[in-house]
C-alpha positions in Angstrom: -15.0 -2.3 -20.3 -18.3 -0.4 -20.2 -18.5 3.3 -19.5 -20.3 2.7 -16.2 -18.5 0.2 -14.0 -20.3 -2.7 -12.2 -19.7 -4.5 -9.0 -18.6 -8.2 -8.9 -20.7 -10.1 -6.4 -21.2 -13.9 -6.1 -19.5 -14.5 -9.4 -21.7 -12.1 -11.4 -21.3 -8.5 -12.7 -24.1 -6.5 -11.1 -25.2 -2.9 -11.3 -24.8 -0.8 -8.2 -28.0 0.1 -6.3 -26.7 3.7 -6.0 -28.2 6.5 -8.1 -25.0 8.7 -8.4 -21.8 8.1 -10.3 -18.4 9.6 -10.1 -16.2 10.5 -13.1 -12.8 8.7 -13.5 -10.4 11.1 -15.2 -7.1 10.5 -16.9 -4.8 12.8 -14.8 -2.4 13.2 -17.8 -4.9 14.9 -20.1 -8.2 15.5 -18.2 -10.1 13.0 -20.4 -13.1 11.1 -19.0 -12.3 7.4 -18.8 -15.5 6.0 -17.3 -17.9 6.4 -14.4 -17.9 4.5 -11.2 -20.7 4.0 -8.7 -20.6 6.4 -5.7 -21.5 3.5 -3.5 -24.4 2.0 -1.6 -24.8 0.3 1.7 -27.0 -2.2 -0.1 -24.2 -3.2 -2.4 -22.0 -4.1 0.6 -24.8 -6.0 2.3 -25.3 -8.0 -0.8 -21.6 -8.8 -1.2 -21.2 -9.7 2.5 -24.3 -11.9 2.4 -23.1 -13.9 -0.6 -19.6 -14.1 0.9 -21.0 -15.5 4.1 -23.1 -18.0 2.3 -20.1 -19.7 0.7 -17.7 -19.2 3.6 -18.1 -22.6 5.3 -17.7 -24.4 2.0 -14.6 -22.5 1.2 -13.2 -22.9 4.7 -13.6 -26.6 4.5 -11.8 -26.8 1.2 -8.3 -28.2 1.9 -5.6 -25.5 1.8 -3.7 -27.5 -0.9 -6.8 -27.2 -3.1 -7.3 -23.5 -2.3 -3.8 -22.5 -3.5 -4.4 -24.1 -6.9 -6.5 -21.0 -7.7 -3.5 -18.8 -6.7 -1.2 -20.6 -9.1 -3.7 -19.8 -11.8 -4.0 -16.2 -10.5 -0.2 -15.7 -10.8 -0.3 -17.0 -14.4 -3.2 -14.7 -15.4 -1.5 -11.6 -13.9 1.8 -12.4 -15.7 0.3 -13.2 -19.1 -1.8 -9.9 -19.0 0.8 -7.7 -17.4 1.1 -5.2 -20.2 -2.7 -4.7 -20.5 -3.2 -4.3 -16.8 -0.2 -1.9 -16.5 -1.5 0.3 -19.3 -4.9 0.7 -17.6 -3.2 1.5 -14.4 -1.1 4.2 -16.0 -4.0 5.8 -17.8 -6.1 6.2 -14.6 -3.4 6.5 -12.0 -0.8 8.6 -13.9 2.4 6.7 -13.0 4.7 5.6 -15.8 4.1 2.3 -17.6 7.4 0.9 -16.2 6.2 1.8 -12.7 2.9 0.1 -13.3 4.7 -3.0 -14.5 6.9 -2.9 -11.4 3.8 -2.6 -9.2 2.3 -5.7 -10.8 5.5 -7.7 -10.1 5.1 -6.9 -6.4 1.5 -8.1 -6.6 2.7 -11.4 -8.1 5.3 -11.8 -5.4 2.5 -11.8 -2.8 0.5 -14.4 -4.7 3.7 -16.6 -4.8 4.2 -16.3 -1.0 0.5 -17.0 -0.3 0.9 -20.2 -2.3 2.9 -21.5 0.6 -0.2 -21.5 2.9 -0.1 -25.2 3.6 3.2 -24.7 5.3 2.5 -21.2 6.7 -0.7 -22.5 8.5 1.3 -25.2 10.4 1.4 -24.8 14.1 3.0 -26.2 17.3 2.4 -29.4 19.1 3.5 -30.3 22.6 3.2 -34.0 23.7 2.7 -35.0 27.4 2.2 -31.5 28.9 1.0 -33.8 31.7 0.9 -37.6 31.7 -1.2 -38.7 28.7 -2.2 -35.2 27.8 -1.1 -33.4 24.6 -1.6 -29.7 23.6 -1.5 -28.0 20.2 -3.0 -25.1 18.3 -4.5 -24.8 14.9 -5.1 -21.7 12.7 -8.6 -21.2 11.3 -10.0 -18.5 9.1 -11.8 -15.5 10.7 -14.6 -15.4 8.1 -15.0 -12.5 5.7 -12.2 -10.1 5.0 -12.2 -6.8 3.2 -9.7 -4.3 1.9 -10.1 -0.6 1.2 -7.5 0.4 -1.3 -5.8 3.7 -2.1 -5.4 5.3 -5.5 -1.6 5.2 -5.8 -1.1 1.5 -6.1 -4.3 0.0 -7.5 -2.7 -3.3 -8.4 -0.2 -4.0 -5.7 -1.9 -3.1 -2.4 -5.0 -5.3 -2.6 -2.5 -8.2 -3.1 -0.8 -7.4 0.2 -4.0 -8.9 1.7 -6.3 -10.8 -0.6 -4.2 -13.8 -1.6 -3.4 -14.6 2.0 -7.0 -14.2 3.1 -8.5 -16.5 0.6 -5.7 -19.0 0.8 -6.3 -19.2 4.6 -10.0 -20.0 3.9 -11.7 -16.7 4.2 -14.0 -15.1 1.6 -13.2 -11.6 0.5 -14.4 -8.2 -0.6 -12.2 -5.6 -2.4 -13.2 -2.0 -2.5 -10.9 -0.2 -5.1 -10.3 3.5 -4.8 -13.1 5.4 -6.6 -10.3 7.4 -8.3 -8.8 4.4 -10.0 -11.4 1.6 -10.2 -10.7 0.4 -13.8 -7.5 -1.5 -13.0 -9.1 -3.8 -10.5 -12.2 -4.1 -12.6 -10.1 -5.5 -15.4 -8.2 -7.8 -13.1 -11.6 -9.2 -11.9 -12.7 -9.7 -15.5 -9.5 -11.7 -16.1 -10.0 -13.7 -12.8 -13.3 -15.1 -14.1 -10.9 -17.7 -15.7 -10.1 -18.9 -12.2 -13.5 -20.4 -11.7 -13.4 -19.7 -8.0 -16.6 -20.8 -6.2 -19.1 -18.0 -6.5 -18.9 -15.5 -3.6 -15.3 -16.3 -2.5 -13.9 -13.1 -4.2 -16.1 -10.0 -4.6 -15.6 -6.3 -5.6 -17.7 -3.4 -4.5 -17.2 0.2 -5.8 -17.9 3.4 -4.0 -16.8 6.2 -1.7 -17.5 6.9 2.0 -20.9 5.2 2.1 -19.4 2.0 0.9 -16.5 2.3 3.3 -18.8 2.9 6.3 -21.0 -0.1 5.4 -17.8 -2.3 5.3 -16.8 -1.0 8.7 -20.2 -1.6 10.2 -21.4 -4.9 8.6 -21.5 -7.7 11.2 -20.4 -10.4 8.8 -17.1 -8.7 7.9 -14.5 -9.6 10.5 -11.2 -8.2 9.3 -10.5 -5.0 7.4 -7.2 -3.9 5.7 -6.7 -0.3 4.7 -3.9 1.9 3.2 -4.3 5.7 2.9 -3.8 8.9 4.7 -3.2 9.1 8.4 -6.5 10.9 9.1 -8.5 8.3 7.3 -6.5 5.4 8.7 -7.3 6.6 12.2 -11.0 6.8 11.3 -11.0 3.3 9.7 -9.2 1.8 12.7 -11.4 3.5 15.4 -14.7 2.8 13.6 -13.8 -0.8 12.7 -12.6 -1.7 16.2 -15.7 -0.1 17.7 -17.7 -2.6 15.6 -15.7 -5.5 16.9 -13.4 -6.0 13.8 -9.8 -6.7 13.4 -8.2 -3.7 11.6 -4.9 -3.0 10.0 -4.7 0.6 8.8 -1.6 1.9 7.1 -1.4 5.7 7.3 0.7 8.5 5.9 4.4 9.2 6.0 7.2 11.8 5.9 10.2 9.7 5.0 13.6 11.0 5.9 16.9 10.1 4.1 20.1 10.8 6.0 23.3 11.4 4.0 26.6 11.1 5.8 29.8 12.8 4.7 31.3 9.4 3.7 28.3 8.4 1.4 29.0 7.5 -2.2 27.7 10.7 -3.8 26.9 9.4 -7.3 24.9 6.4 -6.1 23.2 8.3 -3.3 22.0 11.1 -5.6 20.6 8.8 -8.2 18.7 6.7 -5.6 17.3 9.7 -3.7 16.1 11.3 -7.0 14.4 8.1 -8.0 12.8 7.7 -4.5 11.6 11.3 -4.2 10.2 11.8 -7.7 9.3 8.3 -8.9 5.5 7.8 -9.1 5.4 11.6 -8.9 6.1 11.3 -5.2 2.7 9.6 -4.6 3.9 6.7 -2.6 4.1 6.1 1.1 7.8 5.2 0.9 8.9 8.2 -1.2 11.8 10.1 0.2 10.4 13.4 1.5 13.3 15.0 3.5 17.0 14.7 2.9 19.0 15.3 6.1 22.6 16.0 5.3 25.1 15.6 8.1 28.1 17.8 8.5 29.8 18.7 5.3 27.8 16.2 3.3 25.6 19.1 2.1 28.4 20.8 0.2 28.1 18.7 -3.0 24.9 16.7 -2.5 22.4 19.5 -2.7 23.6 20.7 -6.1 23.8 17.2 -7.5 20.3 16.4 -6.3 19.0 19.6 -8.0 20.8 18.6 -11.2 19.4 15.0 -11.1 15.9 16.4 -10.4 16.0 18.9 -13.3 17.0 16.1 -15.7 13.9 14.0 -15.0 11.3 14.2 -17.8 7.8 15.0 -16.7 4.8 13.9 -18.8 2.2 11.3 -19.8 3.2 8.0 -18.2 2.6 6.2 -21.5 5.1 8.4 -23.3 8.7 7.2 -23.9 11.4 8.3 -21.5 9.0 10.0 -19.1 10.0 9.5 -15.5 7.5 11.7 -13.6 3.8 11.3 -14.3 0.9 13.6 -13.3 -0.6 14.2 -9.9 -3.8 12.2 -9.4 -6.3 15.1 -9.5 -6.5 18.9 -9.8 -7.5 19.1 -6.2 -4.3 17.3 -5.2 -2.2 19.5 -7.5 -3.6 22.6 -5.9 -3.0 21.3 -2.4 0.6 20.5 -3.2 1.3 23.9 -4.7 -0.2 25.5 -1.6 2.2 23.5 0.6 5.2 24.6 -1.5 4.2 28.2 -1.2 3.7 27.7 2.6 7.3 26.6 2.9 8.5 29.6 0.9 6.4 31.9 3.0 8.0 30.4 6.2 11.5 31.1 4.9 12.4 28.1 2.8 14.7 28.6 -0.2 13.1 27.4 -3.5 16.0 25.6 -5.2 14.0 24.0 -8.1 10.4 25.0 -8.9 8.2 22.3 -10.6 5.1 24.4 -10.6 3.6 25.8 -13.8 5.4 23.2 -15.9 4.4 22.9 -19.5 3.8 19.4 -20.9 2.9 19.3 -24.6 -0.4 17.6 -25.1 -1.0 17.6 -21.4 -2.4 21.1 -21.0 -5.4 19.7 -19.1 -3.2 17.4 -17.0 -2.3 17.7 -13.4 1.5 18.1 -13.7 4.0 19.2 -11.1 7.7 18.7 -11.9 10.4 17.8 -9.4 10.6 20.5 -6.8 13.4 21.0 -4.3 13.5 23.4 -1.3 16.3 24.2 1.2 16.4 25.8 4.6 12.9 24.6 5.4 11.5 25.6 8.8 10.8 22.5 10.8 7.7 24.1 12.3 6.2 24.8 8.9 3.3 23.0 7.4 5.4 21.9 4.5 7.8 20.2 6.8 5.2 18.4 9.0 2.6 17.4 6.3 2.8 14.5 4.0 2.9 16.3 0.6 2.4 13.2 -1.5 3.9 14.9 -4.6 7.3 15.3 -6.3 8.6 17.7 -3.6 11.9 17.2 -1.7 13.1 19.1 1.3 16.8 19.4 2.1 18.1 20.4 5.6 21.4 20.1 7.3 22.5 19.1 10.8 25.9 18.7 12.4 25.8 15.1 13.8 24.1 11.8 13.3 22.6 12.1 16.8 20.8 15.3 15.7 19.5 13.6 12.5 18.1 10.7 14.6 16.6 13.0 17.1 14.9 15.0 14.3 13.5 11.8 12.8 12.2 10.5 16.1 10.4 13.7 16.8 8.1 13.2 13.8 4.6 11.9 14.2 5.2 9.5 11.3 7.1 6.3 11.5 6.8 4.6 8.1 10.4 4.6 6.7 13.8 6.1 7.2 17.0 5.5 5.1 20.7 6.3 5.5 23.6 6.5 3.1 27.0 5.8 4.6 30.1 3.6 4.4 30.3 3.2 8.1 28.9 0.0 9.6 28.9 1.5 13.1 26.8 4.5 12.0 24.4 2.3 10.0 23.9 0.0 13.0 23.3 3.0 15.3 20.8 4.3 12.8 18.8 1.1 12.5 18.9 0.5 16.2 17.7 4.0 17.3 15.4 5.3 14.6 11.7 4.9 15.4 10.3 3.8 12.1 9.0 0.5 10.9 11.0 0.2 7.7 14.7 1.0 7.6 16.9 1.4 4.5 20.7 1.2 4.6 22.1 2.6 1.3 18.6 2.0 0.0 16.2 4.8 -1.0 12.9 3.0 -0.9 12.8 0.6 2.0 10.0 -1.6 0.5 9.9 -5.1 2.1 9.7 -8.1 -0.1 6.5 -10.1 0.0 8.0 -12.6 2.5 8.5 -9.8 5.1 5.7 -7.7 6.6 5.2 -4.1 5.4 5.9 -2.4 8.7 5.0 1.1 10.0 5.1 2.8 13.4 3.5 5.8 15.2 0.8 7.5 13.1 1.9 5.7 10.0 0.1 2.6 11.2 -2.9 1.6 13.4 -3.2 -2.0 14.5 -0.9 -4.8 15.4 -0.3 -7.0 12.4 0.8 -5.6 9.0 0.2 -6.7 5.4 2.2 -9.4 3.6 3.8 -12.6 4.7 3.2 -14.2 8.2 1.6 -11.0 9.5 -1.1 -11.4 6.8 -1.5 -15.0 7.7 -1.9 -14.2 11.4 -4.3 -11.3 10.7 -6.6 -13.5 8.6 -6.6 -16.5 11.0 -7.5 -17.1 14.6 -5.8 -19.6 16.8 -7.6 -22.5 18.5 -5.8 -24.3 21.3 -6.6 -27.9 21.8 -5.8 -29.9 24.9 -6.6 -33.6 24.7 -6.4 -36.8 26.6 -6.9 -40.3 25.3 -7.1 -43.2 27.9 -5.5 -46.4 26.8 -8.5 -48.4 28.1 -10.9 -46.4 25.9 -8.9 -47.5 22.8 -9.0 -51.2 23.8 -12.8 -51.2 23.7 -12.5 -50.8 19.9 
């Protein structure tokens, strides 16, 4: 991999037309890994033009033939999983095992997309009127594009891309400029697929690249995952330019612990959820809401479990919490922690100023736990996106549900209980798109959509499964009549 990354357009590696480049830094040690183009409108126009040129040919390729490339894609990802995961860990910071797990999730989506010949089937009604039949068919929308976040550089593009190309669309991936190396290597490996040139493209860059994707008339469908503020911008701008948009935003995921919860299992799962991937995932547990006397033992046990987690370089053995993606993010998180303390929160475990041997230039924050957090504080309301857990107590499950539903976010909510009645009440009344029952990370499998409500999602159809198929296709209704006397003439 060269020091300056290139775009992949029309089956060729090409230099960006931009004149500025951004540094890609290993967050564990501050070392320069490579440089990535800052982005150019011309790059996007080039990719969109080439994708448009091949689209009709790809669309007219039978679905059974298109998925043969996906079978190869799955094999390539699996055979090169260690190499891909190591690159991901070096530029993203998560542990090697977390990177391997992320890759497995990507493969699962490729597997589901291999079922496109079945997933594209539709409905047929005979004799809606004498001699008249009606049915609908699904056809590709054209060119799709995804704008990916830094925290899951392998998995998230695969929520969208395999479905899009299997459905007959051509595609453009824009990796996060913070972690562009992982997808670059995947594209290098995918040259073995021998896809028709222009079907799958990659363009690097920042805001200029994003805006060009949002505005280009050839690009018809855009998928995004990131913060709520950017998701709202992506959605509004894309829709204003006549595009389909699915934009996954931020989160502040609560976990409710009932008095009857199994403490040992609950504590382990919560600690893994809150501090895994250094808290930099949209399904991480952010707030523990203990109900009644559940707080008596749970709080101390969570602190103990958090303190036991080893923070360090994700490539090091036994490390469970890697670095924060950048120095800017580290500073932002530390300010939020201090804001909570200034507003009256009790600091139960402080992960700031942690010392990691060999990582003096890294962006490390250890697991941090705060109690008695003011629900009006910035710490409580803001998506921290770091290894920070808030613990608060309420008297009843009704109070817990009300507290959850008052949030602007609606990505995920989980509950730990032995009561089926309480669990049912929770899943029925809580206003979030993903619900976990005795589960700490309510991450849907690839054959279910990755849901999200309120300001955690903008759009109608989500990533993965049939939602992805519906997003990247449009329905055409056919009403037809054949007179018997016409047939006799032949």
